mmCIF file of the N, C-alpha and C atoms, coordinates in Angstrom:
data_MODEL
# 
_entry.id   MODEL 
# 
loop_
_atom_site.group_PDB 
_atom_site.id 
_atom_site.type_symbol 
_atom_site.label_atom_id 
_atom_site.label_alt_id 
_atom_site.label_comp_id 
_atom_site.label_asym_id 
_atom_site.label_entity_id 
_atom_site.label_seq_id 
_atom_site.pdbx_PDB_ins_code 
_atom_site.Cartn_x 
_atom_site.Cartn_y 
_atom_site.Cartn_z 
_atom_site.occupancy 
_atom_site.B_iso_or_equiv 
_atom_site.pdbx_formal_charge 
_atom_site.auth_seq_id 
_atom_site.auth_comp_id 
_atom_site.auth_asym_id 
_atom_site.auth_atom_id 
_atom_site.pdbx_PDB_model_num 
ATOM 1   N N  . MET A 1 1  ? 1.079   -31.767 17.782  1.00 0.00 ? 1  MET A N  1 
ATOM 2   C CA . MET A 1 1  ? 1.029   -30.325 17.922  1.00 0.00 ? 1  MET A CA 1 
ATOM 3   C C  . MET A 1 1  ? -0.072  -29.783 17.015  1.00 0.00 ? 1  MET A C  1 
ATOM 4   N N  . ALA A 1 2  ? -0.874  -28.868 17.504  1.00 0.00 ? 2  ALA A N  1 
ATOM 5   C CA . ALA A 1 2  ? -1.978  -28.299 16.740  1.00 0.00 ? 2  ALA A CA 1 
ATOM 6   C C  . ALA A 1 2  ? -1.464  -27.283 15.728  1.00 0.00 ? 2  ALA A C  1 
ATOM 7   N N  . GLU A 1 3  ? -2.130  -27.246 14.563  1.00 0.00 ? 3  GLU A N  1 
ATOM 8   C CA . GLU A 1 3  ? -1.780  -26.261 13.543  1.00 0.00 ? 3  GLU A CA 1 
ATOM 9   C C  . GLU A 1 3  ? -2.385  -24.918 13.901  1.00 0.00 ? 3  GLU A C  1 
ATOM 10  N N  . VAL A 1 4  ? -1.640  -23.878 13.605  1.00 0.00 ? 4  VAL A N  1 
ATOM 11  C CA . VAL A 1 4  ? -2.130  -22.525 13.849  1.00 0.00 ? 4  VAL A CA 1 
ATOM 12  C C  . VAL A 1 4  ? -2.438  -21.898 12.507  1.00 0.00 ? 4  VAL A C  1 
ATOM 13  N N  . SER A 1 5  ? -3.657  -21.452 12.329  1.00 0.00 ? 5  SER A N  1 
ATOM 14  C CA . SER A 1 5  ? -4.059  -20.811 11.088  1.00 0.00 ? 5  SER A CA 1 
ATOM 15  C C  . SER A 1 5  ? -3.880  -19.303 11.231  1.00 0.00 ? 5  SER A C  1 
ATOM 16  N N  . VAL A 1 6  ? -3.092  -18.744 10.349  1.00 0.00 ? 6  VAL A N  1 
ATOM 17  C CA . VAL A 1 6  ? -2.832  -17.310 10.395  1.00 0.00 ? 6  VAL A CA 1 
ATOM 18  C C  . VAL A 1 6  ? -3.312  -16.693 9.091   1.00 0.00 ? 6  VAL A C  1 
ATOM 19  N N  . ASP A 1 7  ? -4.109  -15.661 9.186   1.00 0.00 ? 7  ASP A N  1 
ATOM 20  C CA . ASP A 1 7  ? -4.585  -14.955 8.014   1.00 0.00 ? 7  ASP A CA 1 
ATOM 21  C C  . ASP A 1 7  ? -3.534  -13.911 7.631   1.00 0.00 ? 7  ASP A C  1 
ATOM 22  N N  . ALA A 1 8  ? -2.757  -14.205 6.596   1.00 0.00 ? 8  ALA A N  1 
ATOM 23  C CA . ALA A 1 8  ? -1.659  -13.329 6.184   1.00 0.00 ? 8  ALA A CA 1 
ATOM 24  C C  . ALA A 1 8  ? -2.160  -11.950 5.780   1.00 0.00 ? 8  ALA A C  1 
ATOM 25  N N  . ILE A 1 9  ? -3.304  -11.888 5.129   1.00 0.00 ? 9  ILE A N  1 
ATOM 26  C CA . ILE A 1 9  ? -3.858  -10.595 4.718   1.00 0.00 ? 9  ILE A CA 1 
ATOM 27  C C  . ILE A 1 9  ? -4.193  -9.753  5.941   1.00 0.00 ? 9  ILE A C  1 
ATOM 28  N N  . ALA A 1 10 ? -4.741  -10.354 6.973   1.00 0.00 ? 10 ALA A N  1 
ATOM 29  C CA . ALA A 1 10 ? -5.058  -9.616  8.197   1.00 0.00 ? 10 ALA A CA 1 
ATOM 30  C C  . ALA A 1 10 ? -3.798  -9.074  8.849   1.00 0.00 ? 10 ALA A C  1 
ATOM 31  N N  . ILE A 1 11 ? -2.740  -9.856  8.818   1.00 0.00 ? 11 ILE A N  1 
ATOM 32  C CA . ILE A 1 11 ? -1.474  -9.402  9.395   1.00 0.00 ? 11 ILE A CA 1 
ATOM 33  C C  . ILE A 1 11 ? -0.917  -8.228  8.596   1.00 0.00 ? 11 ILE A C  1 
ATOM 34  N N  . LEU A 1 12 ? -0.950  -8.330  7.265   1.00 0.00 ? 12 LEU A N  1 
ATOM 35  C CA . LEU A 1 12 ? -0.451  -7.241  6.429   1.00 0.00 ? 12 LEU A CA 1 
ATOM 36  C C  . LEU A 1 12 ? -1.284  -5.980  6.602   1.00 0.00 ? 12 LEU A C  1 
ATOM 37  N N  . GLN A 1 13 ? -2.599  -6.142  6.731   1.00 0.00 ? 13 GLN A N  1 
ATOM 38  C CA . GLN A 1 13 ? -3.472  -4.983  6.954   1.00 0.00 ? 13 GLN A CA 1 
ATOM 39  C C  . GLN A 1 13 ? -3.120  -4.319  8.279   1.00 0.00 ? 13 GLN A C  1 
ATOM 40  N N  . PHE A 1 14 ? -2.874  -5.117  9.297   1.00 0.00 ? 14 PHE A N  1 
ATOM 41  C CA . PHE A 1 14 ? -2.481  -4.583  10.594  1.00 0.00 ? 14 PHE A CA 1 
ATOM 42  C C  . PHE A 1 14 ? -1.171  -3.812  10.482  1.00 0.00 ? 14 PHE A C  1 
ATOM 43  N N  . MET A 1 15 ? -0.207  -4.386  9.748   1.00 0.00 ? 15 MET A N  1 
ATOM 44  C CA . MET A 1 15 ? 1.077   -3.712  9.574   1.00 0.00 ? 15 MET A CA 1 
ATOM 45  C C  . MET A 1 15 ? 0.896   -2.372  8.875   1.00 0.00 ? 15 MET A C  1 
ATOM 46  N N  . GLU A 1 16 ? 0.062   -2.336  7.836   1.00 0.00 ? 16 GLU A N  1 
ATOM 47  C CA . GLU A 1 16 ? -0.168  -1.075  7.128   1.00 0.00 ? 16 GLU A CA 1 
ATOM 48  C C  . GLU A 1 16 ? -0.867  -0.074  8.037   1.00 0.00 ? 16 GLU A C  1 
ATOM 49  N N  . ASP A 1 17 ? -1.835  -0.528  8.806   1.00 0.00 ? 17 ASP A N  1 
ATOM 50  C CA . ASP A 1 17 ? -2.521  0.364   9.738   1.00 0.00 ? 17 ASP A CA 1 
ATOM 51  C C  . ASP A 1 17 ? -1.545  0.984   10.721  1.00 0.00 ? 17 ASP A C  1 
ATOM 52  N N  . MET A 1 18 ? -0.563  0.222   11.159  1.00 0.00 ? 18 MET A N  1 
ATOM 53  C CA . MET A 1 18 ? 0.445   0.751   12.073  1.00 0.00 ? 18 MET A CA 1 
ATOM 54  C C  . MET A 1 18 ? 1.289   1.812   11.372  1.00 0.00 ? 18 MET A C  1 
ATOM 55  N N  . LEU A 1 19 ? 1.617   1.592   10.091  1.00 0.00 ? 19 LEU A N  1 
ATOM 56  C CA . LEU A 1 19 ? 2.411   2.561   9.343   1.00 0.00 ? 19 LEU A CA 1 
ATOM 57  C C  . LEU A 1 19 ? 1.637   3.853   9.118   1.00 0.00 ? 19 LEU A C  1 
ATOM 58  N N  . LEU A 1 20 ? 0.313   3.782   9.038   1.00 0.00 ? 20 LEU A N  1 
ATOM 59  C CA . LEU A 1 20 ? -0.497  4.982   8.841   1.00 0.00 ? 20 LEU A CA 1 
ATOM 60  C C  . LEU A 1 20 ? -0.417  5.926   10.030  1.00 0.00 ? 20 LEU A C  1 
ATOM 61  N N  . GLU A 1 21 ? -0.013  5.411   11.169  1.00 0.00 ? 21 GLU A N  1 
ATOM 62  C CA . GLU A 1 21 ? 0.031   6.210   12.375  1.00 0.00 ? 21 GLU A CA 1 
ATOM 63  C C  . GLU A 1 21 ? 1.327   7.007   12.533  1.00 0.00 ? 21 GLU A C  1 
ATOM 64  N N  . ILE A 1 22 ? 2.260   6.841   11.607  1.00 0.00 ? 22 ILE A N  1 
ATOM 65  C CA . ILE A 1 22 ? 3.533   7.545   11.716  1.00 0.00 ? 22 ILE A CA 1 
ATOM 66  C C  . ILE A 1 22 ? 3.305   9.038   11.525  1.00 0.00 ? 22 ILE A C  1 
ATOM 67  N N  . PRO A 1 23 ? 3.711   9.864   12.495  1.00 0.00 ? 23 PRO A N  1 
ATOM 68  C CA . PRO A 1 23 ? 3.495   11.304  12.375  1.00 0.00 ? 23 PRO A CA 1 
ATOM 69  C C  . PRO A 1 23 ? 4.403   11.915  11.323  1.00 0.00 ? 23 PRO A C  1 
ATOM 70  N N  . GLY A 1 24 ? 3.949   13.010  10.720  1.00 0.00 ? 24 GLY A N  1 
ATOM 71  C CA . GLY A 1 24 ? 4.767   13.758  9.788   1.00 0.00 ? 24 GLY A CA 1 
ATOM 72  C C  . GLY A 1 24 ? 4.695   13.273  8.359   1.00 0.00 ? 24 GLY A C  1 
ATOM 73  N N  . GLU A 1 25 ? 3.791   12.360  8.043   1.00 0.00 ? 25 GLU A N  1 
ATOM 74  C CA . GLU A 1 25 ? 3.694   11.919  6.660   1.00 0.00 ? 25 GLU A CA 1 
ATOM 75  C C  . GLU A 1 25 ? 3.191   13.078  5.809   1.00 0.00 ? 25 GLU A C  1 
ATOM 76  N N  . SER A 1 26 ? 3.736   13.215  4.612   1.00 0.00 ? 26 SER A N  1 
ATOM 77  C CA . SER A 1 26 ? 3.410   14.361  3.787   1.00 0.00 ? 26 SER A CA 1 
ATOM 78  C C  . SER A 1 26 ? 2.070   14.210  3.086   1.00 0.00 ? 26 SER A C  1 
ATOM 79  N N  . GLU A 1 27 ? 1.725   13.020  2.714   1.00 0.00 ? 27 GLU A N  1 
ATOM 80  C CA . GLU A 1 27 ? 0.476   12.767  2.002   1.00 0.00 ? 27 GLU A CA 1 
ATOM 81  C C  . GLU A 1 27 ? 0.062   11.344  2.295   1.00 0.00 ? 27 GLU A C  1 
ATOM 82  N N  . ARG A 1 28 ? -1.158  11.149  2.681   1.00 0.00 ? 28 ARG A N  1 
ATOM 83  C CA . ARG A 1 28 ? -1.624  9.787   2.942   1.00 0.00 ? 28 ARG A CA 1 
ATOM 84  C C  . ARG A 1 28 ? -2.133  9.189   1.642   1.00 0.00 ? 28 ARG A C  1 
ATOM 85  N N  . ILE A 1 29 ? -1.571  8.084   1.258   1.00 0.00 ? 29 ILE A N  1 
ATOM 86  C CA . ILE A 1 29 ? -1.984  7.367   0.061   1.00 0.00 ? 29 ILE A CA 1 
ATOM 87  C C  . ILE A 1 29 ? -2.929  6.256   0.493   1.00 0.00 ? 29 ILE A C  1 
ATOM 88  N N  . VAL A 1 30 ? -4.093  6.213   -0.134  1.00 0.00 ? 30 VAL A N  1 
ATOM 89  C CA . VAL A 1 30 ? -5.079  5.193   0.200   1.00 0.00 ? 30 VAL A CA 1 
ATOM 90  C C  . VAL A 1 30 ? -5.332  4.351   -1.043  1.00 0.00 ? 30 VAL A C  1 
ATOM 91  N N  . ILE A 1 31 ? -5.240  3.048   -0.878  1.00 0.00 ? 31 ILE A N  1 
ATOM 92  C CA . ILE A 1 31 ? -5.472  2.126   -1.986  1.00 0.00 ? 31 ILE A CA 1 
ATOM 93  C C  . ILE A 1 31 ? -6.795  1.407   -1.768  1.00 0.00 ? 31 ILE A C  1 
ATOM 94  N N  . ASP A 1 32 ? -7.668  1.504   -2.763  1.00 0.00 ? 32 ASP A N  1 
ATOM 95  C CA . ASP A 1 32 ? -8.939  0.784   -2.725  1.00 0.00 ? 32 ASP A CA 1 
ATOM 96  C C  . ASP A 1 32 ? -8.653  -0.654  -3.156  1.00 0.00 ? 32 ASP A C  1 
ATOM 97  N N  . ARG A 1 33 ? -8.603  -1.548  -2.198  1.00 0.00 ? 33 ARG A N  1 
ATOM 98  C CA . ARG A 1 33 ? -8.206  -2.928  -2.475  1.00 0.00 ? 33 ARG A CA 1 
ATOM 99  C C  . ARG A 1 33 ? -9.207  -3.687  -3.337  1.00 0.00 ? 33 ARG A C  1 
ATOM 100 N N  . GLU A 1 34 ? -10.446 -3.220  -3.378  1.00 0.00 ? 34 GLU A N  1 
ATOM 101 C CA . GLU A 1 34 ? -11.438 -3.886  -4.220  1.00 0.00 ? 34 GLU A CA 1 
ATOM 102 C C  . GLU A 1 34 ? -11.269 -3.488  -5.683  1.00 0.00 ? 34 GLU A C  1 
ATOM 103 N N  . ARG A 1 35 ? -10.781 -2.284  -5.927  1.00 0.00 ? 35 ARG A N  1 
ATOM 104 C CA . ARG A 1 35 ? -10.549 -1.822  -7.305  1.00 0.00 ? 35 ARG A CA 1 
ATOM 105 C C  . ARG A 1 35 ? -9.184  -2.241  -7.823  1.00 0.00 ? 35 ARG A C  1 
ATOM 106 N N  . CYS A 1 36 ? -8.232  -2.422  -6.924  1.00 0.00 ? 36 CYS A N  1 
ATOM 107 C CA . CYS A 1 36 ? -6.850  -2.722  -7.301  1.00 0.00 ? 36 CYS A CA 1 
ATOM 108 C C  . CYS A 1 36 ? -6.777  -4.039  -8.076  1.00 0.00 ? 36 CYS A C  1 
ATOM 109 N N  . GLY A 1 37 ? -6.112  -3.987  -9.222  1.00 0.00 ? 37 GLY A N  1 
ATOM 110 C CA . GLY A 1 37 ? -5.942  -5.187  -10.042 1.00 0.00 ? 37 GLY A CA 1 
ATOM 111 C C  . GLY A 1 37 ? -4.594  -5.850  -9.849  1.00 0.00 ? 37 GLY A C  1 
ATOM 112 N N  . HIS A 1 38 ? -3.786  -5.328  -8.923  1.00 0.00 ? 38 HIS A N  1 
ATOM 113 C CA . HIS A 1 38 ? -2.475  -5.897  -8.581  1.00 0.00 ? 38 HIS A CA 1 
ATOM 114 C C  . HIS A 1 38 ? -1.543  -5.958  -9.789  1.00 0.00 ? 38 HIS A C  1 
ATOM 115 N N  . CYS A 1 39 ? -1.595  -4.915  -10.632 1.00 0.00 ? 39 CYS A N  1 
ATOM 116 C CA . CYS A 1 39 ? -0.780  -4.888  -11.847 1.00 0.00 ? 39 CYS A CA 1 
ATOM 117 C C  . CYS A 1 39 ? 0.661   -4.466  -11.571 1.00 0.00 ? 39 CYS A C  1 
ATOM 118 N N  . GLY A 1 40 ? 0.893   -3.746  -10.477 1.00 0.00 ? 40 GLY A N  1 
ATOM 119 C CA . GLY A 1 40 ? 2.242   -3.319  -10.124 1.00 0.00 ? 40 GLY A CA 1 
ATOM 120 C C  . GLY A 1 40 ? 2.674   -1.995  -10.715 1.00 0.00 ? 40 GLY A C  1 
ATOM 121 N N  . SER A 1 41 ? 1.769   -1.299  -11.415 1.00 0.00 ? 41 SER A N  1 
ATOM 122 C CA . SER A 1 41 ? 2.120   0.003   -11.997 1.00 0.00 ? 41 SER A CA 1 
ATOM 123 C C  . SER A 1 41 ? 2.568   0.992   -10.934 1.00 0.00 ? 41 SER A C  1 
ATOM 124 N N  . CYS A 1 42 ? 1.906   0.990   -9.811  1.00 0.00 ? 42 CYS A N  1 
ATOM 125 C CA . CYS A 1 42 ? 2.247   1.909   -8.718  1.00 0.00 ? 42 CYS A CA 1 
ATOM 126 C C  . CYS A 1 42 ? 3.629   1.603   -8.152  1.00 0.00 ? 42 CYS A C  1 
ATOM 127 N N  . VAL A 1 43 ? 3.939   0.327   -8.062  1.00 0.00 ? 43 VAL A N  1 
ATOM 128 C CA . VAL A 1 43 ? 5.234   -0.099  -7.528  1.00 0.00 ? 43 VAL A CA 1 
ATOM 129 C C  . VAL A 1 43 ? 6.358   0.368   -8.450  1.00 0.00 ? 43 VAL A C  1 
ATOM 130 N N  . SER A 1 44 ? 6.143   0.250   -9.746  1.00 0.00 ? 44 SER A N  1 
ATOM 131 C CA . SER A 1 44 ? 7.200   0.578   -10.703 1.00 0.00 ? 44 SER A CA 1 
ATOM 132 C C  . SER A 1 44 ? 7.506   2.068   -10.773 1.00 0.00 ? 44 SER A C  1 
ATOM 133 N N  . VAL A 1 45 ? 6.549   2.946   -10.411 1.00 0.00 ? 45 VAL A N  1 
ATOM 134 C CA . VAL A 1 45 ? 6.804   4.389   -10.469 1.00 0.00 ? 45 VAL A CA 1 
ATOM 135 C C  . VAL A 1 45 ? 7.177   4.982   -9.122  1.00 0.00 ? 45 VAL A C  1 
ATOM 136 N N  . CYS A 1 46 ? 7.145   4.190   -8.076  1.00 0.00 ? 46 CYS A N  1 
ATOM 137 C CA . CYS A 1 46 ? 7.418   4.701   -6.728  1.00 0.00 ? 46 CYS A CA 1 
ATOM 138 C C  . CYS A 1 46 ? 8.924   4.792   -6.486  1.00 0.00 ? 46 CYS A C  1 
ATOM 139 N N  . ALA A 1 47 ? 9.480   6.006   -6.617  1.00 0.00 ? 47 ALA A N  1 
ATOM 140 C CA . ALA A 1 47 ? 10.923  6.214   -6.475  1.00 0.00 ? 47 ALA A CA 1 
ATOM 141 C C  . ALA A 1 47 ? 11.466  5.802   -5.102  1.00 0.00 ? 47 ALA A C  1 
ATOM 142 N N  . PRO A 1 48 ? 10.774  6.160   -3.996  1.00 0.00 ? 48 PRO A N  1 
ATOM 143 C CA . PRO A 1 48 ? 11.315  5.761   -2.690  1.00 0.00 ? 48 PRO A CA 1 
ATOM 144 C C  . PRO A 1 48 ? 11.000  4.312   -2.310  1.00 0.00 ? 48 PRO A C  1 
ATOM 145 N N  . MET A 1 49 ? 10.333  3.573   -3.213  1.00 0.00 ? 49 MET A N  1 
ATOM 146 C CA . MET A 1 49 ? 9.945   2.178   -2.975  1.00 0.00 ? 49 MET A CA 1 
ATOM 147 C C  . MET A 1 49 ? 9.076   2.040   -1.725  1.00 0.00 ? 49 MET A C  1 
ATOM 148 N N  . ALA A 1 50 ? 8.097   2.931   -1.610  1.00 0.00 ? 50 ALA A N  1 
ATOM 149 C CA . ALA A 1 50 ? 7.194   2.922   -0.466  1.00 0.00 ? 50 ALA A CA 1 
ATOM 150 C C  . ALA A 1 50 ? 6.013   1.985   -0.660  1.00 0.00 ? 50 ALA A C  1 
ATOM 151 N N  . ILE A 1 51 ? 5.829   1.492   -1.879  1.00 0.00 ? 51 ILE A N  1 
ATOM 152 C CA . ILE A 1 51 ? 4.707   0.599   -2.168  1.00 0.00 ? 51 ILE A CA 1 
ATOM 153 C C  . ILE A 1 51 ? 5.238   -0.797  -2.419  1.00 0.00 ? 51 ILE A C  1 
ATOM 154 N N  . VAL A 1 52 ? 4.626   -1.761  -1.738  1.00 0.00 ? 52 VAL A N  1 
ATOM 155 C CA . VAL A 1 52 ? 5.037   -3.159  -1.854  1.00 0.00 ? 52 VAL A CA 1 
ATOM 156 C C  . VAL A 1 52 ? 3.837   -3.970  -2.309  1.00 0.00 ? 52 VAL A C  1 
ATOM 157 N N  . LEU A 1 53 ? 4.052   -4.807  -3.302  1.00 0.00 ? 53 LEU A N  1 
ATOM 158 C CA . LEU A 1 53 ? 3.008   -5.706  -3.789  1.00 0.00 ? 53 LEU A CA 1 
ATOM 159 C C  . LEU A 1 53 ? 3.379   -7.119  -3.380  1.00 0.00 ? 53 LEU A C  1 
ATOM 160 N N  . LEU A 1 54 ? 2.553   -7.705  -2.516  1.00 0.00 ? 54 LEU A N  1 
ATOM 161 C CA . LEU A 1 54 ? 2.770   -9.064  -2.033  1.00 0.00 ? 54 LEU A CA 1 
ATOM 162 C C  . LEU A 1 54 ? 1.606   -9.932  -2.489  1.00 0.00 ? 54 LEU A C  1 
ATOM 163 N N  . ASP A 1 55 ? 1.819   -10.687 -3.538  1.00 0.00 ? 55 ASP A N  1 
ATOM 164 C CA . ASP A 1 55 ? 0.797   -11.554 -4.108  1.00 0.00 ? 55 ASP A CA 1 
ATOM 165 C C  . ASP A 1 55 ? -0.431  -10.729 -4.472  1.00 0.00 ? 55 ASP A C  1 
ATOM 166 N N  . THR A 1 56 ? -1.452  -10.716 -3.645  1.00 0.00 ? 56 THR A N  1 
ATOM 167 C CA . THR A 1 56 ? -2.660  -9.943  -3.945  1.00 0.00 ? 56 THR A CA 1 
ATOM 168 C C  . THR A 1 56 ? -2.899  -8.862  -2.891  1.00 0.00 ? 56 THR A C  1 
ATOM 169 N N  . PHE A 1 57 ? -1.847  -8.348  -2.308  1.00 0.00 ? 57 PHE A N  1 
ATOM 170 C CA . PHE A 1 57 ? -1.973  -7.321  -1.280  1.00 0.00 ? 57 PHE A CA 1 
ATOM 171 C C  . PHE A 1 57 ? -0.969  -6.210  -1.569  1.00 0.00 ? 57 PHE A C  1 
ATOM 172 N N  . VAL A 1 58 ? -1.446  -4.988  -1.582  1.00 0.00 ? 58 VAL A N  1 
ATOM 173 C CA . VAL A 1 58 ? -0.586  -3.828  -1.798  1.00 0.00 ? 58 VAL A CA 1 
ATOM 174 C C  . VAL A 1 58 ? -0.492  -3.065  -0.490  1.00 0.00 ? 58 VAL A C  1 
ATOM 175 N N  . MET A 1 59 ? 0.725   -2.736  -0.099  1.00 0.00 ? 59 MET A N  1 
ATOM 176 C CA . MET A 1 59 ? 0.939   -2.035  1.159   1.00 0.00 ? 59 MET A CA 1 
ATOM 177 C C  . MET A 1 59 ? 1.792   -0.792  0.915   1.00 0.00 ? 59 MET A C  1 
ATOM 178 N N  . VAL A 1 60 ? 1.429   0.304   1.578   1.00 0.00 ? 60 VAL A N  1 
ATOM 179 C CA . VAL A 1 60 ? 2.172   1.560   1.473   1.00 0.00 ? 60 VAL A CA 1 
ATOM 180 C C  . VAL A 1 60 ? 2.887   1.822   2.791   1.00 0.00 ? 60 VAL A C  1 
ATOM 181 N N  . ASP A 1 61 ? 4.179   2.062   2.711   1.00 0.00 ? 61 ASP A N  1 
ATOM 182 C CA . ASP A 1 61 ? 4.949   2.450   3.891   1.00 0.00 ? 61 ASP A CA 1 
ATOM 183 C C  . ASP A 1 61 ? 4.937   3.972   3.949   1.00 0.00 ? 61 ASP A C  1 
ATOM 184 N N  . HIS A 1 62 ? 4.046   4.510   4.756   1.00 0.00 ? 62 HIS A N  1 
ATOM 185 C CA . HIS A 1 62 ? 3.887   5.961   4.841   1.00 0.00 ? 62 HIS A CA 1 
ATOM 186 C C  . HIS A 1 62 ? 5.068   6.634   5.521   1.00 0.00 ? 62 HIS A C  1 
ATOM 187 N N  . GLY A 1 63 ? 5.926   5.845   6.116   1.00 0.00 ? 63 GLY A N  1 
ATOM 188 C CA . GLY A 1 63 ? 7.122   6.398   6.729   1.00 0.00 ? 63 GLY A CA 1 
ATOM 189 C C  . GLY A 1 63 ? 8.139   6.865   5.701   1.00 0.00 ? 63 GLY A C  1 
ATOM 190 N N  . ILE A 1 64 ? 8.098   6.258   4.510   1.00 0.00 ? 64 ILE A N  1 
ATOM 191 C CA . ILE A 1 64 ? 9.039   6.675   3.466   1.00 0.00 ? 64 ILE A CA 1 
ATOM 192 C C  . ILE A 1 64 ? 8.346   7.266   2.248   1.00 0.00 ? 64 ILE A C  1 
ATOM 193 N N  . CYS A 1 65 ? 7.023   7.240   2.212   1.00 0.00 ? 65 CYS A N  1 
ATOM 194 C CA . CYS A 1 65 ? 6.262   7.847   1.117   1.00 0.00 ? 65 CYS A CA 1 
ATOM 195 C C  . CYS A 1 65 ? 6.513   9.351   1.122   1.00 0.00 ? 65 CYS A C  1 
ATOM 196 N N  . THR A 1 66 ? 6.866   9.889   -0.038  1.00 0.00 ? 66 THR A N  1 
ATOM 197 C CA . THR A 1 66 ? 7.142   11.330  -0.136  1.00 0.00 ? 66 THR A CA 1 
ATOM 198 C C  . THR A 1 66 ? 5.898   12.131  -0.495  1.00 0.00 ? 66 THR A C  1 
ATOM 199 N N  . GLY A 1 67 ? 4.820   11.448  -0.847  1.00 0.00 ? 67 GLY A N  1 
ATOM 200 C CA . GLY A 1 67 ? 3.594   12.147  -1.204  1.00 0.00 ? 67 GLY A CA 1 
ATOM 201 C C  . GLY A 1 67 ? 3.624   12.739  -2.598  1.00 0.00 ? 67 GLY A C  1 
ATOM 202 N N  . CYS A 1 68 ? 4.463   12.209  -3.476  1.00 0.00 ? 68 CYS A N  1 
ATOM 203 C CA . CYS A 1 68 ? 4.601   12.755  -4.832  1.00 0.00 ? 68 CYS A CA 1 
ATOM 204 C C  . CYS A 1 68 ? 3.373   12.488  -5.706  1.00 0.00 ? 68 CYS A C  1 
ATOM 205 N N  . LEU A 1 69 ? 2.598   11.485  -5.351  1.00 0.00 ? 69 LEU A N  1 
ATOM 206 C CA . LEU A 1 69 ? 1.375   11.075  -6.046  1.00 0.00 ? 69 LEU A CA 1 
ATOM 207 C C  . LEU A 1 69 ? 1.607   10.443  -7.415  1.00 0.00 ? 69 LEU A C  1 
ATOM 208 N N  . ASP A 1 70 ? 2.838   10.057  -7.731  1.00 0.00 ? 70 ASP A N  1 
ATOM 209 C CA . ASP A 1 70 ? 3.103   9.379   -9.002  1.00 0.00 ? 70 ASP A CA 1 
ATOM 210 C C  . ASP A 1 70 ? 2.279   8.103   -9.124  1.00 0.00 ? 70 ASP A C  1 
ATOM 211 N N  . CYS A 1 71 ? 2.100   7.417   -8.019  1.00 0.00 ? 71 CYS A N  1 
ATOM 212 C CA . CYS A 1 71 ? 1.327   6.173   -8.027  1.00 0.00 ? 71 CYS A CA 1 
ATOM 213 C C  . CYS A 1 71 ? -0.141  6.424   -8.374  1.00 0.00 ? 71 CYS A C  1 
ATOM 214 N N  . VAL A 1 72 ? -0.661  7.557   -7.921  1.00 0.00 ? 72 VAL A N  1 
ATOM 215 C CA . VAL A 1 72 ? -2.061  7.908   -8.211  1.00 0.00 ? 72 VAL A CA 1 
ATOM 216 C C  . VAL A 1 72 ? -2.257  8.026   -9.715  1.00 0.00 ? 72 VAL A C  1 
ATOM 217 N N  . TYR A 1 73 ? -1.327  8.710   -10.382 1.00 0.00 ? 73 TYR A N  1 
ATOM 218 C CA . TYR A 1 73 ? -1.427  8.922   -11.823 1.00 0.00 ? 73 TYR A CA 1 
ATOM 219 C C  . TYR A 1 73 ? -1.100  7.664   -12.619 1.00 0.00 ? 73 TYR A C  1 
ATOM 220 N N  . ALA A 1 74 ? -0.311  6.760   -12.055 1.00 0.00 ? 74 ALA A N  1 
ATOM 221 C CA . ALA A 1 74 ? 0.079   5.543   -12.765 1.00 0.00 ? 74 ALA A CA 1 
ATOM 222 C C  . ALA A 1 74 ? -0.961  4.448   -12.697 1.00 0.00 ? 74 ALA A C  1 
ATOM 223 N N  . CYS A 1 75 ? -1.853  4.497   -11.720 1.00 0.00 ? 75 CYS A N  1 
ATOM 224 C CA . CYS A 1 75 ? -2.837  3.436   -11.537 1.00 0.00 ? 75 CYS A CA 1 
ATOM 225 C C  . CYS A 1 75 ? -3.863  3.452   -12.677 1.00 0.00 ? 75 CYS A C  1 
ATOM 226 N N  . PRO A 1 76 ? -3.930  2.371   -13.466 1.00 0.00 ? 76 PRO A N  1 
ATOM 227 C CA . PRO A 1 76 ? -4.845  2.346   -14.605 1.00 0.00 ? 76 PRO A CA 1 
ATOM 228 C C  . PRO A 1 76 ? -6.333  2.202   -14.239 1.00 0.00 ? 76 PRO A C  1 
ATOM 229 N N  . VAL A 1 77 ? -6.618  1.820   -13.015 1.00 0.00 ? 77 VAL A N  1 
ATOM 230 C CA . VAL A 1 77 ? -8.014  1.638   -12.611 1.00 0.00 ? 77 VAL A CA 1 
ATOM 231 C C  . VAL A 1 77 ? -8.473  2.660   -11.568 1.00 0.00 ? 77 VAL A C  1 
ATOM 232 N N  . GLY A 1 78 ? -7.616  3.613   -11.240 1.00 0.00 ? 78 GLY A N  1 
ATOM 233 C CA . GLY A 1 78 ? -7.992  4.657   -10.291 1.00 0.00 ? 78 GLY A CA 1 
ATOM 234 C C  . GLY A 1 78 ? -8.189  4.150   -8.872  1.00 0.00 ? 78 GLY A C  1 
ATOM 235 N N  . ALA A 1 79 ? -7.410  3.152   -8.488  1.00 0.00 ? 79 ALA A N  1 
ATOM 236 C CA . ALA A 1 79 ? -7.571  2.550   -7.155  1.00 0.00 ? 79 ALA A CA 1 
ATOM 237 C C  . ALA A 1 79 ? -6.787  3.271   -6.067  1.00 0.00 ? 79 ALA A C  1 
ATOM 238 N N  . ILE A 1 80 ? -5.966  4.268   -6.450  1.00 0.00 ? 80 ILE A N  1 
ATOM 239 C CA . ILE A 1 80 ? -5.135  4.949   -5.464  1.00 0.00 ? 80 ILE A CA 1 
ATOM 240 C C  . ILE A 1 80 ? -5.543  6.416   -5.372  1.00 0.00 ? 80 ILE A C  1 
ATOM 241 N N  . GLU A 1 81 ? -5.645  6.879   -4.147  1.00 0.00 ? 81 GLU A N  1 
ATOM 242 C CA . GLU A 1 81 ? -6.078  8.261   -3.900  1.00 0.00 ? 81 GLU A CA 1 
ATOM 243 C C  . GLU A 1 81 ? -5.125  8.888   -2.887  1.00 0.00 ? 81 GLU A C  1 
ATOM 244 N N  . GLY A 1 82 ? -4.748  10.111  -3.156  1.00 0.00 ? 82 GLY A N  1 
ATOM 245 C CA . GLY A 1 82 ? -3.937  10.861  -2.200  1.00 0.00 ? 82 GLY A CA 1 
ATOM 246 C C  . GLY A 1 82 ? -4.841  11.731  -1.360  1.00 0.00 ? 82 GLY A C  1 
ATOM 247 N N  . ARG A 1 83 ? -4.618  11.707  -0.053  1.00 0.00 ? 83 ARG A N  1 
ATOM 248 C CA . ARG A 1 83 ? -5.463  12.522  0.839   1.00 0.00 ? 83 ARG A CA 1 
ATOM 249 C C  . ARG A 1 83 ? -4.601  13.467  1.636   1.00 0.00 ? 83 ARG A C  1 
# 
């Protein structure tokens, strides 16, 4: 049987892109993945647990994000922006 190579990061990016399409989100949170140091500061301050850190990938569930922007202020490298 042939091995199937799956790019996990591409799958996670696709999942996040799908979540961005949810209507009625209060604030769109955008994470600059090149600036992100994967420290988890944003995850620890996110009350609704809308931010998930998976190894070296950060994903925002805009369906439950309240738009409070706590993650923006908690990010030590300025990798998160509210739009």
